[in-house]
N, C-alpha and C positions, 0 to 999 in steps of 0.2 A: 671587396668586397661592397661595397657600394652601387658599383658600377655593374655588378654581378645581377645581383636583387630589383635594381632597379631595369635592365631589362627583363629580367623572366617576369617582374610587375607589369610593366609594358608591355608584353605578350602575353598575359593571361587580360588585361585589358581587352587589347587588340580582339582576340579573338569571343569573348565578351561581347563588347561594340558588332563584330559582325554576329553572331550569332542572334542579337537581339533584333538588327536589321534586317536579317533575313525570316526572322519570326515572325515582322509584323509585314514585310510585305507577304508572306505566305496567307495572313488569314484579310487582308487588305479586301479583295475581292470579294469577298463572305459578310463584310457589315453592312446591317441596314441603317443603322442610327447614324445621321450625320454628325452626332454628338461624339461619337462612341469612334467617329472614321476619322474628327480633326482631331479630338487627343493620341492615337493611334500617328498619323502623323507627323504631327506636332514633336513627339519621341523619339519619331525617329530621325524628325530632324536633326534634333537635339543630338542624337546617335552620331548624326552626320559630320556634326560639329567637332565631339569626341574625337570620333576617329581619324578627324586630319590633325588634332592637337597633339594623339597618338604617334601616329604614322609621321611629325616634325620631331618626336622626341625618337622616336627609332633610328631616324636618318640620322642624327647626330653621332649615335653607336653604330651604324653602320650594318644596322640590322634590319630583319625582312617582315619582323612580326608573328602572329602565328596566326591560322586556320581555327572554327571550332573542330573537336575532335569530330570523328566523319562518324563514329557509334554514335556520340551524342546526338550528332546531327542527325543523324538517320533515324535514330527514335523521338525526336520529337515532331521530323515530317511523321510519323507512320502516327502518333498520335493524333496529332494535330489533324490528318484525315480520315481518321477513324470518327474520331469525334465530330467533324462536320459535315459527314457521311449517313451521322445518324441523328445526328440533329443541329443543323447549320441554323444557330440564331446567336444574334449578339449576346445572350449569356452565354453561350458556348465559349465565344470569344473571348469573352471577358476573364470565364475561368481556366482557360485555357494560357491566355497571357499574363493570370495573376501566378500561377504555377510558374512558371519561365521564369517571373520577373523575382518569384522567391528563391529561384535556384540560383539565381543571377547576385544576388544581394550575398546567399550563403556563401558561393565561390568566391565572391570578389571579396569578399571579408576573410575569406580562410587566409589568401593569396596575401591581401593586406598584414595580416597576423606573421605570415609564414616570409614574406621580405620585409622585413620588417629593417631590416641597412640601405631598403631604395629611398633613391633621394624624397625632398619634398615634393619635387611637380609632379613625378609619376605618382608619387602617393596620395597628393590634390586632384589628381584626374580619375584613379581608382575611386575614391570618396566623392567627388560630385557623378561617376557613374551608378554608384551605388544608390546615392540620392534619386536619381535620374527612374532608377527599378523603382524604387518606394514609392512614390510620386504615384508613378506609373499604377500601382497596383491600389494605392489609396483610389486614386481618381477614375476607376473603373467598377469600383465596389456596388455602385448603381446598378451596374447590368451586370452583377451576378446571381 
């Protein structure tokens, strides 16, 4: 059970990290504030570090990981592009990113509770990813 829950939690973290990186990459070209851009780039770098850790752990279990849900990814892309077409501003970007962070935190906490038999390493990765998402949402409030 431990191994099964560990792999499932790592897969969800993998999908979450990928979704976060893709979302940041999607909005970065539209950011006008240097401060916001630096904060998003820093968060992206932290996501990339966690992604490497997740891949290391998944490799131990000979697992390929998980890509973000294509429907969720498509909906996110549509929402982002529609909002940016209507109002290309740092406020809009902060709003989109805050929504994404909140959804990520909610999902990851759900998976952390669901896969409670997962090992401590994978739980720690999930908790660090949750903290990263929470910190970004707080750090970009001034742009809302």
